[in-house]
Structure formats: structure tokens, C-alpha cells
C-alpha positions in Angstrom: 7.3 10.2 31.2 6.3 8.9 27.8 7.3 5.6 28.7 4.8 5.5 31.6 2.1 6.0 29.2 3.1 3.3 26.8 0.8 0.3 26.3 3.7 -1.8 25.3 4.5 -4.5 27.9 7.7 -4.3 29.8 8.4 -8.0 29.7 9.7 -9.9 26.6 6.8 -11.2 24.2 6.6 -14.8 23.0 6.5 -15.4 19.3 2.8 -16.2 19.6 2.1 -12.8 21.4 4.1 -10.9 18.9 2.1 -12.5 16.0 -1.2 -11.7 17.9 -0.2 -8.1 18.4 1.1 -7.7 14.9 -2.0 -9.2 13.1 -4.8 -8.4 15.6 -4.1 -5.0 17.0 -3.8 -2.9 13.9 -7.7 -2.9 13.6 -8.8 -3.0 17.2 -7.5 -3.0 20.8 -5.7 -6.0 22.3 -8.2 -8.2 23.8 -7.3 -10.1 27.0 -7.2 -13.8 26.3 -9.6 -14.5 29.1 -12.3 -12.2 27.7 -13.6 -15.0 25.7 -13.5 -18.8 25.4 -14.7 -19.1 21.7 -11.5 -17.7 20.1 -11.4 -20.2 17.1 -14.8 -19.3 16.2 -13.9 -15.5 16.4 -10.9 -16.1 14.2 -13.1 -18.1 11.7 -15.7 -15.4 11.5 -13.1 -12.6 11.0 -11.6 -14.6 8.1 -15.0 -15.4 6.6 -16.0 -11.7 6.8 -12.5 -10.9 5.1 -11.6 -8.7 8.1 -8.3 -10.5 8.2 -6.0 -13.0 6.5 -4.1 -15.5 8.5 -2.0 -18.3 7.2 -2.2 -21.6 9.0 0.9 -20.8 11.0 -0.3 -17.4 12.1 -3.7 -18.7 13.1 -2.0 -21.4 15.2 0.2 -19.0 16.9 -2.7 -16.6 17.8 -4.8 -19.4 19.1 -1.9 -20.8 21.2 -1.4 -17.3 22.8 -5.2 -16.9 23.3 -5.7 -20.4 24.7 -2.5 -20.5 26.5 -3.3 -17.3 28.5 -7.1 -17.8 28.7 -8.6 -18.3 32.3 -11.9 -19.5 30.7 -10.7 -22.7 29.0 
């Protein structure tokens, strides 16, 4: 029964999605990639406001996940 209530996906996650979930969902819910089209600006603002620290590789992985799955390209 507990598994039915879990929010974890039942499919294998890509490295990009794992990075996104590890870095982005500790402070807020996991947004769906298609919810926005301005992800680079969102990440820039979060870093400027010191809400997160991403190294260049993490930032690239997160953007790849969000852009690769976005319906609002």
C-alpha cells in the first residue's frame, strides 16, 4: 500500500533527472519540465538569490533534463 502512495517514479531515471531531483526537490516540489520555457533564467535567478549552488556540470544536467522533456521549447 505504501508503494502506491510513493511519488518516486517507477521507471529508471536518467543521470540528468537524478541530478534534478537531488538538487531541486529538497526545497520545493518537482516541477514538470513543460511548466516553463525560461528554465535558464530560473536557474540564474535562484543562483543569484543564493537559493542554490550548482556547479557547471550540475547546471548543464538539470537544463538538459528540463529542456529535453519540455513541451514548451
